[in-house]
Backbone bond lengths (Angstrom), bond angles and torsions (degrees), N, CA, C in turn:
res aa  C-N    CA-C-N  psi(-1)  N-CA   C-N-CA  omega(-1)  CA-C   N-CA-C  phi
1 M - - - 1.424 - - 1.525 109.27 -
2 L 1.338 114.35 137.99 1.493 120.54 179.18 1.496 104.85 -121.02
3 M 1.312 116.57 122.90 1.463 120.92 177.93 1.527 108.63 -120.74
4 R 1.316 115.04 129.10 1.462 117.86 173.70 1.488 108.61 -83.88
5 H 1.342 117.60 149.28 1.432 119.86 178.10 1.528 111.93 -61.64
6 A 1.275 115.43 154.96 1.475 120.43 178.37 1.515 111.63 -72.06
7 K 1.279 116.23 176.66 1.494 125.37 -175.62 1.558 111.02 -59.37
8 S 1.297 116.80 124.09 1.456 120.66 -179.42 1.512 111.05 -92.75
9 D 1.303 113.91 166.11 1.450 122.54 -178.42 1.532 107.97 -98.07
10 L 1.328 117.66 96.04 1.469 122.08 -179.38 1.521 112.70 -67.33
11 E 1.313 117.35 -18.76 1.464 122.86 -176.51 1.554 110.81 -99.96
12 S 1.315 117.65 14.40 1.436 120.63 -170.54 1.582 112.25 -73.34
13 G 1.293 115.98 -19.10 1.442 119.03 -174.90 1.541 112.46 81.96
14 A 1.330 115.53 13.02 1.474 118.78 178.62 1.486 109.94 -56.11
15 R 1.299 118.85 143.74 1.463 124.86 -177.79 1.523 112.10 -64.20
16 D 1.343 116.74 -36.38 1.446 121.07 -177.84 1.489 111.27 -148.06
17 D 1.322 117.02 171.42 1.477 121.94 -175.29 1.530 109.32 -62.23
18 H 1.308 119.80 -40.20 1.448 122.80 -178.33 1.520 113.25 -60.39
19 S 1.307 117.33 -28.46 1.494 121.99 -175.86 1.538 113.25 -92.18
20 R 1.324 119.39 -2.61 1.432 121.13 -173.99 1.576 110.81 -64.54
21 P 1.360 114.83 125.92 1.496 118.00 178.88 1.481 112.40 -84.01
22 L 1.338 115.88 175.99 1.460 122.02 173.65 1.507 110.60 -79.53
23 N 1.325 116.57 148.82 1.508 119.24 171.00 1.536 107.70 -85.65
24 T 1.356 114.62 -178.68 1.442 118.54 -178.17 1.542 112.37 -63.29
25 R 1.320 117.24 -39.25 1.489 117.21 176.06 1.481 111.98 -63.66
26 G 1.360 115.50 -38.00 1.482 118.71 179.81 1.500 112.56 -64.52
27 V 1.347 117.84 -38.51 1.467 120.20 177.34 1.532 109.79 -61.48
28 R 1.359 115.36 -49.76 1.431 120.63 178.87 1.530 113.54 -57.62
29 S 1.288 115.60 -42.24 1.474 120.97 179.31 1.503 113.27 -64.50
30 A 1.339 116.02 -45.15 1.472 122.64 -179.88 1.557 108.31 -62.01
31 E 1.310 117.02 -44.58 1.453 118.85 -179.12 1.544 111.66 -65.43
32 R 1.330 116.13 -43.63 1.457 118.79 -178.31 1.503 110.15 -67.62
33 M 1.338 119.68 -36.32 1.458 119.54 178.16 1.522 110.40 -67.46
34 G 1.309 119.37 -34.45 1.488 119.82 174.10 1.502 111.34 -60.69
35 E 1.333 116.20 -41.66 1.481 117.95 179.46 1.523 111.04 -69.33
36 A 1.337 116.32 -42.72 1.495 119.82 -178.65 1.599 111.05 -63.72
37 I 1.287 114.49 -40.38 1.492 117.16 178.26 1.537 110.64 -63.16
38 R 1.344 115.16 -40.01 1.491 116.72 174.83 1.540 111.10 -64.73
39 E 1.313 116.93 -46.27 1.469 120.59 -178.99 1.513 111.97 -59.35
40 L 1.319 116.64 -31.80 1.468 120.17 -179.32 1.536 112.87 -86.75
41 G 1.295 115.98 0.08 1.461 119.32 178.68 1.523 113.51 73.70
42 L 1.323 117.76 29.35 1.437 123.07 -176.02 1.522 114.53 -113.54
43 V 1.289 116.91 22.57 1.502 121.41 -177.66 1.567 108.56 -58.56
44 P 1.324 116.98 125.54 1.429 119.55 177.88 1.531 112.59 -73.18
45 D 1.324 114.54 151.70 1.480 118.86 176.24 1.530 111.04 -75.62
46 V 1.286 116.88 -32.18 1.502 122.04 177.15 1.512 107.51 -145.97
47 V 1.340 115.28 144.63 1.442 123.94 179.30 1.544 105.59 -116.80
48 I 1.352 115.92 127.13 1.451 121.78 178.44 1.541 105.07 -117.73
49 S 1.321 115.02 117.44 1.473 120.00 -176.00 1.475 113.52 -117.48
50 S 1.345 114.77 150.33 1.419 123.16 167.44 1.557 107.25 -61.31
51 T 1.310 116.02 149.40 1.459 120.90 177.82 1.498 114.52 -79.90
52 A 1.333 117.51 -4.89 1.466 119.70 176.46 1.562 107.07 -60.39
53 T 1.331 115.17 139.73 1.438 121.13 -175.11 1.511 113.44 -52.11
54 R 1.336 118.74 -45.66 1.447 121.76 -177.69 1.514 112.75 -66.06
55 A 1.367 118.67 -33.88 1.445 121.62 178.82 1.556 108.81 -75.80
56 R 1.317 117.21 -48.53 1.475 119.57 -179.57 1.517 109.75 -59.02
57 S 1.360 118.36 -41.97 1.449 119.24 177.91 1.511 113.49 -65.09
58 T 1.292 116.56 -39.32 1.487 120.05 174.94 1.517 111.30 -58.36
59 A 1.298 117.65 -46.63 1.467 122.00 -179.10 1.492 108.69 -64.16
60 E 1.312 120.22 -47.39 1.478 124.40 -177.57 1.524 110.42 -61.95
61 L 1.318 116.55 -48.94 1.461 119.94 -177.16 1.559 112.73 -65.59
62 A 1.321 115.72 -39.28 1.474 119.20 178.04 1.536 110.00 -65.08
63 R 1.343 118.28 -42.05 1.429 121.27 178.55 1.523 113.91 -63.98
64 I 1.335 115.50 -43.27 1.477 121.28 -178.50 1.546 109.33 -68.90
65 A 1.350 116.71 -51.40 1.481 118.80 -178.01 1.489 111.95 -64.89
66 G 1.353 119.38 -35.52 1.400 121.54 179.55 1.509 114.51 -81.75
67 G 1.306 117.81 -10.39 1.464 120.93 -178.19 1.486 113.73 69.09
68 W 1.346 117.31 28.15 1.435 121.92 -176.96 1.560 111.29 -73.14
69 P 1.320 115.98 135.60 1.496 117.43 176.70 1.526 110.96 -83.84
70 S 1.332 118.18 5.95 1.480 124.70 -175.22 1.516 111.98 -58.57
71 R 1.304 111.99 140.22 1.471 120.61 172.30 1.539 107.90 -75.83
72 L 1.352 116.50 140.89 1.463 119.74 177.68 1.520 107.96 -110.82
73 I 1.342 115.03 129.35 1.437 124.05 177.55 1.498 108.21 -116.58
74 L 1.303 117.75 125.16 1.497 122.72 177.69 1.513 106.67 -93.28
75 E 1.338 116.48 127.52 1.444 122.12 -175.02 1.538 109.66 -128.48
76 D 1.393 114.83 110.18 1.445 120.08 -179.81 1.547 111.74 -54.94
77 G 1.300 116.56 -37.33 1.491 122.51 -173.41 1.533 113.42 -64.89
78 L 1.307 120.57 -16.18 1.441 119.29 -179.85 1.551 112.83 -80.24
79 Y 1.314 116.16 -16.35 1.499 119.34 175.50 1.501 106.68 -78.13
80 G 1.350 115.16 115.47 1.480 118.87 178.99 1.536 113.41 81.16
81 A 1.335 117.50 7.71 1.453 120.27 -179.15 1.521 112.40 -72.29
82 S 1.324 115.07 147.37 1.469 121.15 172.21 1.598 105.14 -80.88
83 Y 1.359 116.75 167.66 1.419 116.35 -178.58 1.530 113.08 -65.45
84 P 1.384 120.57 -35.87 1.468 115.74 173.12 1.562 113.57 -62.30
85 E 1.311 116.90 -34.50 1.464 119.11 179.54 1.490 109.56 -68.86
86 A 1.357 118.44 -40.07 1.469 121.18 177.67 1.500 111.74 -63.68
87 I 1.351 117.45 -43.44 1.467 119.17 178.00 1.532 110.97 -66.57
88 A 1.320 116.79 -33.89 1.475 118.99 176.02 1.528 112.31 -66.16
89 T 1.371 116.20 -29.83 1.469 121.90 176.30 1.519 107.66 -65.52
90 A 1.344 118.35 -44.92 1.493 121.24 177.85 1.509 109.50 -59.76
91 A 1.347 115.69 -43.65 1.525 118.96 -177.91 1.521 109.77 -61.34
92 R 1.355 116.17 -40.51 1.436 122.09 -175.32 1.499 112.93 -74.73
93 L 1.357 117.53 -37.50 1.472 120.26 -172.78 1.528 114.70 -110.73
94 G 1.363 117.48 -3.70 1.454 119.35 -178.50 1.505 115.87 -67.83
95 G 1.338 114.90 -24.19 1.477 119.53 176.61 1.516 110.89 55.96
96 D 1.317 116.14 -139.29 1.439 121.36 -178.94 1.509 111.96 -101.22
97 H 1.351 115.94 20.97 1.465 119.10 179.85 1.506 111.46 -78.75
98 E 1.320 115.61 146.79 1.457 118.85 179.69 1.537 112.45 -82.98
99 R 1.339 115.81 -39.72 1.458 120.19 -178.15 1.516 109.85 -120.36
100 V 1.378 116.44 116.34 1.438 123.20 -177.56 1.550 106.35 -116.53
101 M 1.343 116.50 136.27 1.433 120.03 175.00 1.558 108.46 -116.39
102 L 1.320 115.40 131.00 1.469 120.23 172.52 1.494 107.36 -105.40
103 V 1.308 120.12 132.75 1.467 123.62 176.08 1.538 108.42 -113.37
104 G 1.340 113.59 123.44 1.459 114.74 -175.25 1.536 111.52 -164.60
105 H 1.277 116.79 -134.96 1.474 121.75 -160.99 1.523 113.41 -134.04
106 E 1.364 109.85 164.48 1.479 119.47 171.44 1.504 107.59 -94.52
107 P 1.325 118.51 155.10 1.481 128.04 4.32 1.505 113.18 -84.89
108 T 1.342 117.90 1.94 1.482 122.57 -174.27 1.518 109.82 -54.92
109 W 1.338 119.01 -45.62 1.519 116.91 -170.54 1.522 110.21 -69.11
110 S 1.330 119.24 -43.71 1.460 117.44 179.78 1.531 111.45 -64.79
111 Q 1.311 118.17 -31.17 1.478 119.87 175.72 1.467 111.04 -69.29
112 A 1.348 118.06 -39.68 1.502 124.23 178.74 1.513 108.67 -62.13
113 V 1.374 118.12 -48.10 1.454 120.96 179.67 1.524 110.07 -58.00
114 N 1.349 115.89 -46.57 1.476 119.34 178.05 1.509 113.11 -60.86
115 H 1.302 118.33 -42.51 1.427 123.05 179.04 1.503 112.51 -63.54
116 L 1.279 114.36 -46.05 1.487 118.97 -174.32 1.532 114.58 -78.64
117 T 1.384 116.90 -27.13 1.489 119.97 -174.83 1.511 114.93 -126.27
118 G 1.281 117.29 -17.04 1.435 120.87 -174.78 1.535 113.16 85.38
119 A 1.322 116.38 -7.05 1.483 121.77 178.66 1.522 111.86 -79.58
120 R 1.291 113.97 146.33 1.465 120.95 174.37 1.555 104.75 -108.60
121 C 1.341 115.61 130.66 1.475 118.63 179.61 1.513 109.37 -150.78
122 A 1.366 111.83 158.92 1.440 120.04 179.29 1.538 106.79 -94.12
123 M 1.305 117.24 107.89 1.474 121.96 176.32 1.547 108.22 -85.76
124 R 1.339 114.13 78.41 1.455 120.82 179.23 1.546 106.62 -71.38
125 T 1.303 117.15 171.01 1.442 122.82 -177.46 1.535 109.16 -58.31
126 A 1.342 116.03 136.88 1.447 126.23 -178.51 1.478 115.70 64.47
127 T 1.339 118.70 13.43 1.456 121.58 175.07 1.507 110.00 -77.89
128 C 1.311 116.35 146.87 1.476 123.50 180.00 1.526 107.66 -127.11
129 A 1.334 115.41 122.42 1.483 121.49 175.64 1.531 106.00 -99.09
130 V 1.312 116.68 126.25 1.448 122.07 179.16 1.534 104.45 -104.53
131 I 1.319 117.02 118.65 1.423 124.25 -176.64 1.494 110.96 -122.05
132 E 1.311 116.58 132.40 1.448 123.55 173.34 1.531 111.66 -96.96
133 I 1.319 115.83 123.75 1.443 120.42 -177.79 1.518 107.13 -127.75
134 Q 1.320 118.01 125.84 1.464 121.68 179.60 1.563 109.17 -92.64
135 V 1.270 115.36 97.39 1.508 120.71 176.96 1.546 106.13 -138.61
136 P 1.333 115.32 149.23 1.465 118.48 -177.98 1.538 112.54 -64.78
137 T 1.359 118.19 -39.42 1.447 121.88 179.56 1.523 107.74 -145.26
138 W 1.344 117.89 162.79 1.434 123.16 178.02 1.551 112.42 -58.45
139 T 1.321 116.25 -28.94 1.467 119.74 179.07 1.528 111.27 -63.57
140 D 1.335 117.81 -19.35 1.462 121.58 178.08 1.486 115.47 -91.64
141 V 1.393 117.07 -5.12 1.468 120.38 -174.01 1.555 111.71 -63.57
142 S 1.333 117.48 -27.52 1.463 119.21 -178.12 1.557 112.72 -62.76
143 T 1.312 116.01 -24.33 1.507 118.81 178.77 1.511 112.76 -95.38
144 A 1.332 119.12 -2.65 1.442 122.18 179.85 1.490 112.43 -73.78
145 T 1.275 116.40 133.44 1.483 121.92 178.22 1.535 110.37 -136.62
146 T 1.348 118.28 5.98 1.464 120.16 -176.18 1.517 111.14 -126.72
147 G 1.281 115.84 51.17 1.508 120.45 175.97 1.552 108.58 -82.75
148 T 1.339 113.21 168.65 1.483 120.69 178.25 1.527 107.65 -121.78
149 L 1.340 113.37 132.85 1.464 118.00 175.71 1.522 107.06 -79.82
150 I 1.283 119.16 110.29 1.445 125.72 -173.68 1.559 106.83 -83.48
151 A 1.341 118.40 -45.94 1.468 122.62 -177.24 1.494 109.86 -152.33
152 L 1.325 114.81 152.41 1.449 123.60 172.87 1.503 103.85 -125.63
153 L 1.288 118.15 102.31 1.474 123.77 -175.20 1.482 110.90 -99.18
154 Q 1.333 116.46 121.31 1.476 119.66 -179.92 1.518 109.44 -118.73
155 P 1.310 119.56 144.56 1.441 121.98 -176.57 1.545 114.94 -54.97
156 R 1.302 117.76 -35.41 1.432 121.35 -178.44 1.494 112.58 -60.23
157 H 1.354 116.44 -22.15 1.465 119.62 175.80 1.474 114.92 -76.96
158 F 1.298 117.04 -13.82 1.470 123.47 -174.68 1.502 116.48 -120.49
159 I 1.361 116.30 -7.43 1.460 120.10 -178.34 1.550 107.41 -111.44
160 S 1.315 114.63 127.55 1.521 117.86 -179.57 1.487 108.80 -100.20
């Protein structure tokens, strides 16, 4: 699963891009996506998030609102990562988990979806791409190029 961080607050006065927080809409979207992912039976076993404030907050809010028992791992390398680096992070930290979620940034996530599935999609804020990849272990995911895009979940589908 690849989830883009929710909407950030560009007017927050954050000192740098890495420190930018979520805005009110972003908080609401992250929470609702956490609930929707639970309702759809897609709760990840482990969540690996960029350390950027907006990504970390998205991961934390989704986990709490969704009541996920998932472990959260903060990974510096996901901030500014290329899609091969992001996939390598899943390979390194996925362990023996069946469902792994990476929370991070564009344009990396849309490039990763395209690389893994051939699909082109808009990874808008708080969007979650659910990808099925047939590999024996997460250490083999870096060589996978034939995944299937199972779902593209966007907050606007779940917020009324």
